[in-house]
C-alpha positions as CSV (number, residue, x, y, z in Angstrom):
1,M,-21.3,-7.2,5.7
2,T,-19.0,-7.4,2.5
3,T,-15.4,-5.9,1.4
4,A,-15.5,-2.5,-0.8
5,Y,-12.7,-2.4,-3.7
6,I,-11.6,0.6,-4.5
7,T,-10.1,2.4,-7.8
8,H,-10.8,4.7,-10.8
9,Q,-10.5,4.4,-14.5
10,D,-7.9,7.5,-13.9
11,C,-5.7,5.1,-12.4
12,E,-5.7,3.3,-15.4
13,L,-4.1,6.3,-17.2
14,H,-1.6,7.0,-15.5
15,D,1.1,5.8,-17.8
16,M,5.2,6.0,-17.3
17,G,6.1,5.4,-21.1
18,G,7.3,2.0,-22.6
19,D,7.7,-0.9,-21.1
20,H,7.8,0.3,-17.5
21,P,7.4,-2.3,-14.7
22,E,4.7,0.0,-13.0
23,S,2.3,0.2,-15.9
24,P,-1.7,-0.2,-16.3
25,A,-1.4,-3.1,-17.6
26,R,-1.0,-4.1,-13.3
27,L,-4.7,-3.1,-12.5
28,R,-6.0,-4.7,-15.9
29,A,-4.4,-7.7,-14.7
30,I,-6.3,-8.0,-11.1
31,R,-9.3,-7.4,-11.9
32,D,-9.5,-9.5,-14.8
33,Y,-8.3,-12.4,-13.1
34,L,-10.8,-11.5,-10.4
35,M,-13.0,-11.9,-12.9
36,E,-12.1,-15.0,-13.1
37,R,-12.1,-16.6,-10.4
38,Q,-15.7,-14.8,-10.7
39,I,-15.8,-12.5,-7.2
40,W,-15.5,-9.6,-8.6
41,D,-18.9,-9.2,-8.5
42,L,-19.3,-9.8,-4.8
43,L,-17.5,-6.9,-4.1
44,L,-18.0,-3.4,-2.9
45,Q,-17.1,-1.7,-6.2
46,V,-16.3,1.8,-5.3
47,D,-15.0,4.6,-7.8
48,A,-12.0,6.6,-6.0
49,P,-12.3,10.8,-5.3
50,K,-9.8,13.0,-5.4
51,I,-8.3,14.1,-2.3
52,E,-8.3,17.5,-1.4
53,K,-4.6,19.4,-1.0
54,K,-5.4,19.7,2.8
55,H,-5.4,16.0,3.7
56,L,-2.4,16.3,1.5
57,Y,-0.6,18.1,3.3
58,R,-0.8,16.3,7.0
59,V,2.1,14.9,5.6
60,H,4.3,16.1,2.9
61,S,5.3,19.6,2.9
62,R,3.5,22.8,1.5
63,D,6.4,22.9,-1.1
64,Y,5.9,19.3,-1.9
65,V,1.8,19.3,-2.6
66,D,2.0,22.6,-4.4
67,A,5.0,22.3,-6.4
68,I,3.5,18.6,-8.1
69,F,0.5,20.5,-8.9
70,E,2.5,23.5,-10.2
71,Q,3.6,20.8,-13.0
72,F,0.2,20.7,-14.7
73,P,-1.2,20.7,-16.9
74,L,1.3,18.6,-18.8
75,R,1.0,17.8,-22.9
76,D,4.2,14.9,-22.3
77,L,6.2,12.5,-20.0
78,R,8.2,14.6,-17.2
79,D,10.4,13.7,-14.1
80,L,9.0,14.3,-10.6
81,G,11.5,12.7,-8.8
82,P,14.2,10.1,-9.0
83,D,12.2,6.4,-11.1
84,V,9.0,8.9,-11.6
85,V,7.6,9.8,-14.6
86,A,4.3,11.6,-15.0
87,N,2.4,11.8,-18.0
88,P,-0.7,14.6,-18.4
89,H,-3.1,11.9,-16.5
90,T,-0.5,11.8,-13.3
91,L,-1.9,14.3,-10.9
92,D,-5.9,12.9,-11.2
93,A,-4.7,9.4,-10.6
94,A,-1.9,10.3,-7.5
95,L,-5.1,12.4,-6.4
96,R,-7.2,9.4,-6.5
97,A,-4.7,7.0,-5.2
98,A,-4.7,8.9,-2.4
99,G,-8.3,9.9,-1.8
100,G,-9.1,6.1,-2.7
101,V,-7.3,5.2,0.2
102,C,-9.0,7.7,2.4
103,K,-12.4,6.6,1.4
104,A,-11.8,3.2,2.8
105,V,-10.7,4.3,5.7
106,D,-14.4,6.2,5.8
107,L,-15.7,2.6,4.6
108,V,-14.3,0.5,7.1
109,M,-14.5,3.2,10.1
110,K,-18.3,4.0,9.6
111,G,-19.5,0.0,9.1
112,E,-20.5,0.4,5.4
113,A,-17.5,-2.5,4.8
114,S,-16.2,-5.0,6.6
115,N,-12.6,-4.0,4.7
116,A,-11.0,-3.2,1.5
117,F,-8.4,-3.0,-1.1
118,C,-7.2,-0.1,-2.6
119,A,-6.6,-1.1,-6.8
120,V,-4.9,2.4,-7.3
121,R,-1.6,3.3,-8.7
122,P,0.6,5.2,-8.3
123,P,2.1,3.5,-5.7
124,G,3.0,5.6,-3.3
125,H,4.9,4.0,0.0
126,H,8.1,5.8,-1.2
127,A,7.3,9.0,-1.5
128,E,8.8,11.3,1.1
129,M,7.8,14.7,2.9
130,R,9.5,16.1,0.7
131,R,9.9,14.2,-2.7
132,A,8.7,11.8,-5.2
133,M,10.5,8.5,-5.8
134,G,10.2,4.6,-6.8
135,F,7.0,5.7,-8.6
136,C,5.5,7.1,-6.1
137,V,4.0,10.6,-5.6
138,F,2.6,11.1,-2.7
139,S,2.4,8.2,0.5
140,N,-1.1,6.8,0.2
141,V,-0.9,4.4,3.4
142,A,0.5,7.3,5.3
143,V,-1.9,9.7,4.2
144,G,-4.6,7.2,4.4
145,A,-3.0,6.7,8.6
146,A,-3.4,10.7,9.2
147,Y,-6.8,11.2,7.8
148,A,-7.5,8.6,10.3
149,L,-6.0,9.6,12.9
150,Q,-7.8,12.9,12.5
151,T,-11.2,12.5,11.2
152,Y,-12.3,9.6,13.7
153,N,-10.0,10.9,17.1
154,L,-7.3,7.4,16.5
155,D,-5.1,6.8,18.9
156,R,-2.8,3.9,17.4
157,V,-3.1,2.8,13.9
158,A,-1.1,0.3,12.5
159,I,0.3,-0.6,8.8
160,I,1.9,-2.9,7.2
161,D,4.4,-3.4,5.1
162,I,4.5,-6.3,3.1
163,D,6.5,-4.7,-1.0
164,V,9.4,-6.8,-0.9
165,H,10.8,-2.7,-0.8
166,H,11.5,-1.0,2.1
167,G,8.8,1.6,2.5
168,N,11.4,4.5,3.3
169,G,8.2,7.9,3.0
170,T,5.8,6.2,4.8
171,E,8.8,6.0,7.3
172,D,9.9,9.3,6.6
173,I,6.5,10.4,7.7
174,L,5.5,8.9,10.3
175,Q,8.8,7.4,12.5
176,Y,7.8,9.8,15.1
177,D,4.4,9.6,15.5
178,Q,3.9,7.4,18.2
179,R,0.4,6.2,17.2
180,V,1.6,4.9,14.5
181,L,3.5,1.3,14.1
182,F,5.1,0.7,11.1
183,C,5.8,-2.5,10.6
184,S,8.0,-3.3,6.8
185,S,10.0,-6.5,5.5
186,F,12.1,-6.1,2.8
187,Q,14.7,-7.4,0.7
188,Y,17.7,-6.1,1.9
189,P,20.1,-4.6,0.4
190,C,18.1,-3.2,-2.9
191,Y,15.8,-0.1,-3.2
192,P,16.2,2.0,-1.8
193,Y,19.3,1.6,-0.3
194,Q,18.8,2.9,2.9
195,V,20.0,1.3,5.8
196,P,17.4,1.2,8.4
197,D,17.7,3.3,11.2
198,N,16.3,1.0,14.6
199,S,15.9,3.0,16.7
200,R,12.5,4.1,16.7
201,S,10.7,2.0,19.4
202,N,7.6,2.1,16.5
203,I,9.2,1.1,13.9
204,I,10.4,-2.4,13.2
205,H,12.0,-3.3,10.4
206,T,12.6,-7.0,8.6
207,P,14.6,-7.6,6.4
208,L,14.8,-9.8,4.1
209,H,18.3,-11.5,2.2
210,A,17.9,-12.5,-1.9
211,G,16.0,-16.3,-1.6
212,T,14.7,-15.9,1.5
213,S,12.2,-18.6,1.2
214,S,8.4,-19.0,2.7
215,D,9.4,-21.0,6.2
216,E,12.4,-17.4,6.8
217,Y,9.5,-15.3,6.4
218,R,6.5,-16.7,8.4
219,D,9.1,-17.0,11.6
220,K,10.4,-13.3,11.1
221,V,6.7,-12.4,10.8
222,R,5.8,-14.5,13.9
223,N,9.1,-14.0,16.0
224,E,9.3,-9.9,14.7
225,W,5.3,-8.7,14.3
226,L,2.0,-10.3,15.7
227,N,3.3,-10.2,19.1
228,K,4.0,-6.7,19.0
229,L,1.2,-5.7,16.9
230,E,-0.9,-7.2,20.0
231,T,0.0,-4.8,22.3
232,F,-0.3,-2.7,21.0
233,H,-3.8,-3.2,19.9
234,P,-4.3,-1.3,17.0
235,Q,-8.4,0.1,16.2
236,L,-7.6,-0.1,12.5
237,I,-4.8,-1.7,11.0
238,M,-3.4,-0.7,7.1
239,M,-1.7,-2.8,4.4
240,S,0.6,-2.0,2.6
241,A,0.2,-4.3,0.2
242,G,3.1,-4.9,-2.8
243,F,3.4,-8.4,-3.8
244,D,6.8,-8.1,-5.7
245,A,8.5,-10.6,-2.8
246,H,7.1,-13.0,-5.4
247,Q,9.5,-15.5,-6.7
248,A,8.5,-14.3,-9.5
249,D,8.7,-10.6,-9.9
250,P,11.3,-9.7,-11.7
251,L,12.8,-6.8,-9.4
252,A,13.6,-8.6,-6.2
253,D,15.0,-12.2,-5.1
254,V,12.7,-12.9,-2.1
255,H,11.2,-16.8,-3.2
256,L,7.5,-16.1,-1.9
257,D,3.9,-17.4,-3.4
258,E,0.6,-17.0,-3.3
259,R,-0.2,-18.7,-0.1
260,D,1.8,-16.8,1.5
261,Y,-0.3,-14.1,0.5
262,R,-3.0,-15.4,1.6
263,W,-1.4,-16.5,5.3
264,I,-0.8,-13.3,6.3
265,T,-4.0,-11.8,5.5
266,E,-4.9,-14.2,7.7
267,E,-2.8,-13.6,10.8
268,L,-3.8,-10.0,10.0
269,M,-7.1,-10.7,9.8
270,L,-7.0,-12.5,13.3
271,V,-5.5,-9.7,15.2
272,A,-7.4,-7.1,13.2
273,D,-10.6,-9.4,14.9
274,R,-8.9,-9.3,18.4
275,C,-8.0,-6.2,18.5
276,C,-10.6,-3.9,16.2
277,N,-12.9,-5.3,14.9
278,G,-11.9,-6.9,11.7
279,R,-10.9,-3.0,10.7
280,I,-7.7,-3.4,7.4
281,V,-7.9,-1.0,4.8
282,S,-5.3,-2.8,2.4
283,S,-4.0,-0.9,-1.3
284,L,-2.1,-1.4,-3.3
285,E,1.7,-1.6,-4.2
286,G,4.5,-3.1,-6.0
287,G,4.4,-6.6,-8.1
288,Y,5.4,-6.8,-11.6
289,D,5.1,-10.3,-12.8
290,L,1.6,-10.1,-14.3
291,T,0.8,-12.9,-13.2
292,A,1.8,-13.5,-10.0
293,L,0.6,-10.3,-9.3
294,S,-3.0,-11.2,-10.2
295,R,-3.0,-14.4,-8.2
296,S,-1.1,-12.4,-5.8
297,A,-4.0,-9.5,-5.3
298,Y,-6.8,-12.4,-5.7
299,Q,-5.5,-14.5,-2.6
300,H,-5.0,-11.5,-1.0
301,I,-8.4,-9.9,-1.7
302,R,-10.6,-13.6,-1.1
303,T,-9.3,-13.8,2.1
304,L,-10.3,-10.4,3.1
305,M,-13.9,-11.6,1.9
306,R,-13.3,-15.1,4.6
307,I,-14.1,-17.1,1.3
């Protein structure tokens, strides 16, 4: 069995203009580094399909989804929400991004891949039920989790968000669904500047101070996530794989490096091996220093590949 790598050229056509950090170069940097390190040809490479509206309606309001579609076709750039700029290719890219995560769920749940990484953009974890924000249009991992719960009659899906920014969109959508355990580490205070609500029993917030070290981060994961994950006993683990907690990233101030992304991936794979036959679906979120992003994603992916 192998690791699936799911992407599509449409995801590289979405461009928010100028020197925006969430750029098409992010996907190229990851791909080029995987080729340089000679593991590209060992991956099961799969094109991300476009998702159908009915799957978006499970997690986003019908009015919101329809309003996004009504913005297209576009000729120029247009704001879709706070920190979300669309170009003529954005809708296709966003449909591929959410569709890629659902395709990954299919491959992993049907045993056609051991696990999967979705190299897709725009990212998703800031997109709320009724609004786009923070570079995100649709909540890709939330869409994938709802799809997995519905299509495969699952009772327990864990979502692990390692992006340096709080996954407010994922939480907004799934906070009342007790079939989902959502663990999110994030620098606080930092974008999206929302005070975490700690009243939900299925939500584990792990705030990180500016300057959080590798040792501090690993202790928090061990103490706050791993036992709860084992107790929850997920049938599928999904990851919002943001690599912007790297010390080189320009948008935050947490001091991790690529070795920490290998470590957290190893820890989650141990849980997945014990609980759900190794089933992990990971989807790209942040990571804006191209060198740090490519090296961190490489460590994450090669760990999923067990090499």
